[in-house]
N, C-alpha and C positions, 0 to 999 in steps of 0.2 A: 590515159593521161597523155597529153600532147607535149611535144618538144620541138625546138627549132632545129633546122638542118645544120649539121656539123657540131651540135652540142654533145658533150660527153655525158653519158648517163651512167650512174652507179646503181647496180642491182644488188640487193642484199638477199642472199639465199640462206634460209634457215632450215636445217635438217634436224628432225626430231627422232629420238630413239627411245621408245617406251618398252623395250625388251629388258629382261632382268640381267642381261650381260652386255658388255661393251662390244661395239661393232666398228668396222672400218668401212667407210663409204667414199665414193668417188663422185664428185660433182662435175658434170660434163656440159660444156657449152657447145651446142651443135653448130656445125658449119653452115653458113648461109651467105649469099652475095649481098644481102640487104643490110648487114652490119659487120663491124670489125671489132676485134678485141683491143683494148687500150692497155699497153704494157706499162706497168709501174716499175720504174728503175730503182736503183739502190737508194736507200734512205728515203723512200717514198716520193721521189722526184718524178714528175710527169711533165712532158713538154707539150705545149698547146699547139695544135695544128690549125692554122688559119687558112681557110679556103677562099680564094678570090675568083670571082666569075669573070670570064673574058667575053665581053659583048653579049650577044644573045645566044651563044652556043652553050652546051652543057659541060664544057671542059672545065676542069678545076685544077688549080695549081697549089700544091701543098707547100706551106712555109712554116718554119719553126721560129717562134718568138723567144728570144733569149734575153734575160735581164740579170742585173746584179743581185745576188742573194743577200738577204738581210743578215746582219751580224747575229742577232738573237733568233731563237726559234719562234716563229710566229706564222699565223695563217694569213694568206692573201686572197682577196676576192678580185679576180682579174675580169675585165670587161673587154670584149672584142666586137668590133662592128664591121659590117661589110655592106656596101651600097650596090644594089642591083641596077640593071638598066632601067627598071621601072621606078627607080628612086625610092624604093622601100628599104627600110632599115631593119636589120636583124641583130639580136643581141645574144651573147653567150656568156654565162657567168660561172666558170669553173672555179674551184677552190683549191689552192695549193698551200703546202707547208714547206717553208724553206728555212735553212739555217746554215751557218758556217761551222765546220767541225772544230776549228781552232782559230782563236783571235784574242786580242787583248784590248783593254779599254783603260785610258789614263784619265784620272781625275785630279784636279788641283785648281788653285786660284788663278784667275785671269790677269790680276794686277797685283803688284807688290811695290814696296819701297826699295830704294838703293841700299844694298847690304843686308836685306832681309832674307832669312832662310825660308825656303819654300819646300813643303813636303808634297811630293807627288805620289799618288796611290795607283799602282799598276795592277789591274785585275786581269788575270789570264784565264780564259774559259776553255774547257775541253769537252766538246760534245761527241767525242768518239766513243765507241763501245769498249775501249781498253784504256788503261792508264798510260800516261806519257810523262816523259821527263823533258822539261823545257828550260831554256836559258833566256833570261831577261837581260838585255844589254842596254846600257846608257852610253850613247855614242859620244866620242870625244869632240869637244868644241872649245874655242877660246872665250865664248860668251858666258859660260857658267862653269862652276866647280862643284864637285861632289863633296858632301859633308859627311865625314866619317862619324859613325856612332860608336862610342867606346864601350868598354865592358859594362854590363848591367844597364845598358841603354842610356848612359850618361853622355850628354853633349854640352860643351861649354857654349853658352849663348853668345857671348861677345867675342870669343876667340876660339872658334872650333877648328879642328884639324880638317883641312880641305886639301883637295888634289885635283889636278886636271887629268885628262885622259879617259880611256874607256873603262867602264866598270861592268862586271857581269854578276848575275845572281842566278843560282841553280835552284829550281823548284821541282817538286813532284806533284803531279795533278792526277787525281783519281778519275775514273771514267764518269762523265757527266757532271763533273765538279769544277770548281774554280779555285785558284790560288791568288793570294794578295801579296804584293811586294811593295814596300814603302821605299821611295827613292828621294832622299833629301838633297836639294841643290841650292846654290846661292848664285844669283846672276852677278856678272862682273862688269856690266856696262848698262847705260841707260837706253831706253827705247824698247823696241820689240825684240824679244829673245825667243828663239825657237829651240825647244828641247826635243831632241830626237831619241826615241826609244823603239826597240823592236824585241819581239819574243820569237824564238826559234825552236823547232823540234826537228826530228828526222823526216817528218812528212812535209814540212814547209815552215814559213815564217810570216809574221804580220807586223807591219811598221805603223808607228803612230808618232805624230809631231804635235807637241803642246806649245801653244803660243802664249807667252807671258809678257805683259807690258810693264816695264820697270820705270817707275817715276822717281824723280829726284826728291830728296828729303827736304823738309821745311815747307814753307808756305809760298805759293807763287806770287810774284810781283809783276804787275803789268805796266807797260809803258806804251803810250799811244801818241802817234804823230799824224796829223791829217794835212793834206795839201789840196788846194782847190785848183783844178785844171780847167783851163779855157781852151778847148780845141777848135774853136771857130775859125782861127786864123792859121795856126801852125801846130806841129807836134812838139812835145816836150821830151827832153832826155834828162833823166835824173841819175847822176852817178852815185850820189850818197844820199841817204835819208838821215836827217839829224834827229836821232833818238837818244834820249838821255840815259844811256847805258855805258858804264865804264868798259874800257877795252880789256882789262884784266881784273879778275876778282880779288887779287892779292892786295892786302893792306900792308904797307911796309911796317916791319917790326911788330906785327900783331898776329895773334892766332886766328882771329875771326876773319871771315871772307865776305866780300860784297854779295856773292851768290855762289851756288854750288857749281863746281866744274862740270861742264858738259850739259848743264840744264838750260842754257840760254838757247832760244829759238826765235825765229822771226816769221811773220806771215804778212804778205802784201795782198791787199784786195782793192779792186777798182770797181766803183759803184757809179752808175750813171744817174745819180740823184744827190742833191745836197743834204737830204735828211739821212740817207744811208740805205742799206738794203731793206726793201719792203717785205716784211714777214720772213726773216731768215729762218725762223722755226715756226711751227704751227702747233699750239699758239705761242705767241711771244709772252714772256713772263719775267718775273724778277730774277729767275735763275738764268735764263738765256741772255738777258740784257745786263744785269748787275752782278751775276754770280752770287745771289743771295737766296736763302730758302724761302718757301712760300707758305709758311705755317701760320703767320699772323694776319690780322685783318688789314693792316696797313699795306703789306706786300701783296695781298690778294686784290685790294683795290687798285694798286699800281698796275697789276697785270690786266685787270679789267679795263682801266683807262688806256693802257698802251694799245690793246687790240682795237678799242673804239676809235682812237685818234688815227691809228694807221689806216683803218677802213675809211674814215672820213677824208684823210689826205689823198688816198687813191681816187676818190671821187672828185676832189677838187682839181687834180692835175690830169683829169680825163684818162686815167689808167684803171678804170673800174674792171674788176675781175669777179664775175659772179661765183665762180668756183671757190676762190679764196674768201669771198664774203660769206658764203654758206658755211664754210668751216669756221670762220671767225665768229659769226653769230652763234654757232653751236657751242663753242668754248666760252663765249661771253655769257651765254645763258647759264652754263655750269658755274662760272665764277660769280655771277650774280646770286645764284642760289646759295653758294658757299658763303658769300658775304652776309646773307640774312641769318646764317647760323651764329654770327657774332653779335646779333642784336639782343639787347637787354629788355626786360619787361617795360621800362619807361621809354623805350624808343631810341635810346642812345646805343652806341656800339662800343664794345670792349676790344682791347687789343688781342686778347686770346679768348677762346671759348670756355664757358664755365663747366662743361662736362668733361674737360680734360683732367 
């Protein structure tokens, strides 16, 4: 059997004993300058030695390739390449098994509403041969509060007992097992909130940061103001943009508000065309242009027409882009096939499909 130079070869030696009694045997690998023994470190870890040729001589320089171990226990197939002066390529495919002895994983929603209670599930893994005692810590932050679970698991939905500061949870994890800790929190502000958690033992600790996007309650209301700029003669300086939004959401002597505090935001875009940005998304559809769903035949046809007219407009203004056209025609073909699914036996089209 042939092998490449520098490739690690695993030999399996099977010793048979057909005697009526048990025996003790010694397997010996004889010494030779033609091969070397590969040492397997603790937990089955083997470092790959990459040999690099220097010009036309036979001198080799040993290097160790180091990488970040995976969180879970898994097998890796690594490929190493070396180019010789004759421009030949050699490949070596050793197989490694890597894992971290202790780490934690946090699961939870990525988005929530203002004032909504979020439950984070922290799973702490222990791949060590002995049991450990770990502490899961929720770091203190002004962006979120911890929701206290009362006796018998009762939590008041609209008025729970909450508190700021650091909170700790003590868990016992058996060897090769995992423990789950539920951490309920409630964000205190809008925007992106980063929840910091870490699990610690006597051997070390592992940190994890969970990002949660907090959206304002209610329905979004959009206001738009467009200004035509003619930069052929001079530049323009705009100090204020006249957008129809009240300065304060407070309505005098009323409980209602014009909008939710902190939910107002503005975005300014400059486009070098009177129509607007050409293909802001691929494809453009009723969701990206009108914020409407695409489940009916009417909205599907609108999406098809929008892609078709944008493609035609790019040709008329001499800004044809074959890459964009290829993607646009690909999606228009899908939209056309979807439109045919709304056709009735008499040739007319219904608003919704009959097989729904």
